[in-house]
C-alpha positions as CSV (number, residue, x, y, z in Angstrom):
1,X,0.0,6.0,-17.9
2,X,0.7,7.9,-14.7
3,X,-2.5,8.6,-12.7
4,X,-3.5,12.3,-12.7
5,X,-4.7,14.1,-9.6
6,X,-8.6,14.4,-9.3
7,X,-9.0,11.8,-12.2
8,X,-12.7,11.0,-12.2
9,X,-12.5,7.5,-14.0
10,X,-9.5,5.4,-13.4
11,X,-9.2,2.1,-15.3
12,X,-6.8,-0.6,-14.2
13,X,-5.3,-1.3,-17.4
14,X,-4.2,2.4,-17.8
15,X,-2.3,2.4,-14.6
16,X,1.5,2.1,-14.8
17,X,3.2,0.2,-11.9
18,X,6.6,1.2,-10.7
19,X,9.0,-0.8,-8.6
20,X,8.7,-0.1,-4.8
21,X,11.3,-2.6,-3.5
22,X,12.5,-6.0,-4.6
23,X,9.4,-8.0,-5.7
24,X,7.1,-5.1,-5.1
25,X,5.1,-3.1,-7.8
26,X,3.1,0.0,-6.7
27,X,0.2,1.5,-8.7
28,X,-1.2,4.8,-7.7
29,X,-5.0,4.4,-8.6
30,X,-6.6,7.7,-7.6
31,X,-5.9,10.7,-5.6
32,X,-6.7,14.2,-4.4
33,X,-4.9,16.4,-2.0
34,X,-7.0,14.7,1.0
35,X,-6.8,11.0,0.1
36,X,-4.9,8.6,-2.1
37,X,-5.7,5.0,-3.1
38,X,-2.6,2.7,-4.0
39,X,-2.3,-1.0,-5.1
40,X,0.8,-2.9,-4.1
41,X,1.7,-6.2,-5.7
42,X,3.9,-8.4,-3.6
43,X,5.9,-11.5,-4.7
44,X,6.4,-14.1,-2.0
45,X,9.3,-13.0,0.3
46,X,9.2,-9.5,-0.6
47,X,9.7,-7.1,2.4
48,X,7.9,-3.7,2.9
49,X,10.7,-2.2,5.0
50,X,9.8,-0.8,8.4
51,X,9.0,2.9,8.0
52,X,6.9,5.6,9.3
53,X,5.3,8.8,7.6
54,X,3.0,11.7,8.5
55,X,0.0,10.2,6.9
56,X,-2.8,8.0,8.2
57,X,-2.9,4.7,6.3
58,X,-5.4,2.0,6.1
59,X,-4.4,-1.2,4.4
60,X,-6.8,-3.8,3.0
61,X,-5.5,-7.3,2.0
62,X,-7.0,-8.1,-1.5
63,X,-5.0,-11.4,-1.6
64,X,-2.1,-13.3,-0.3
65,X,-0.8,-13.7,3.3
66,X,1.4,-11.1,5.0
67,X,3.2,-10.9,8.4
68,X,2.9,-7.1,9.4
69,X,4.5,-5.2,12.1
70,X,2.7,-2.0,13.4
71,X,4.5,-0.4,16.3
72,X,5.7,-3.2,18.6
73,X,3.0,-5.7,17.5
74,X,3.5,-8.5,14.8
75,X,0.4,-10.4,13.2
76,X,-0.3,-12.5,10.2
77,X,-3.1,-11.1,7.9
78,X,-4.9,-12.5,4.8
79,X,-7.7,-11.8,2.3
80,X,-10.3,-9.5,3.7
81,X,-8.2,-8.2,6.7
82,X,-7.5,-4.5,7.4
83,X,-4.8,-2.6,9.4
84,X,-4.9,1.0,10.5
85,X,-1.5,2.9,10.8
86,X,-1.8,6.2,12.3
87,X,0.6,8.9,11.3
88,X,4.2,8.6,12.7
89,X,3.6,4.7,13.8
90,X,6.5,2.5,12.5
91,X,5.2,-0.4,10.3
92,X,6.2,-2.8,7.6
93,X,5.6,-6.3,6.3
94,X,6.8,-9.6,4.8
95,X,4.8,-11.3,2.1
96,X,4.4,-14.9,3.1
97,X,2.1,-15.8,0.0
98,X,2.0,-13.7,-3.2
99,X,-0.6,-11.1,-2.8
100,X,-2.0,-7.6,-3.3
101,X,-2.6,-4.9,-0.7
102,X,-4.7,-1.8,-1.1
103,X,-3.5,1.3,0.8
104,X,-5.6,4.3,1.5
105,X,-3.6,7.4,2.7
106,X,-4.9,10.7,4.2
107,X,-3.5,13.2,3.1
108,X,-2.1,11.8,-0.3
109,X,1.5,10.8,-0.6
110,X,3.4,13.5,-2.7
111,X,6.4,11.3,-2.8
112,X,4.4,8.7,-4.8
113,X,3.6,11.1,-7.7
């Protein structure tokens, strides 16, 4: 089931995943015009290509290990870590150990719905 805008209750088993790259499945969990929450499931070796967008993004590592590039800096992150990516900043990652990332975007990503 596709997540609807302004959905009050969102149940995980009702959220469809869509391919977001080789070895990556994206699930839009909840969103309004102002904010969006997205869960991304990565297989080991999957690459979130370097990109930028006009949204502020905070990423929380639910599980796994990832090498992230934000701007000119590279770091390895794991469960419990967070990253802030301000609008327009180039960022991307490589999944070192299979895992899940939770992204929060402001405003919401219209290209995801």
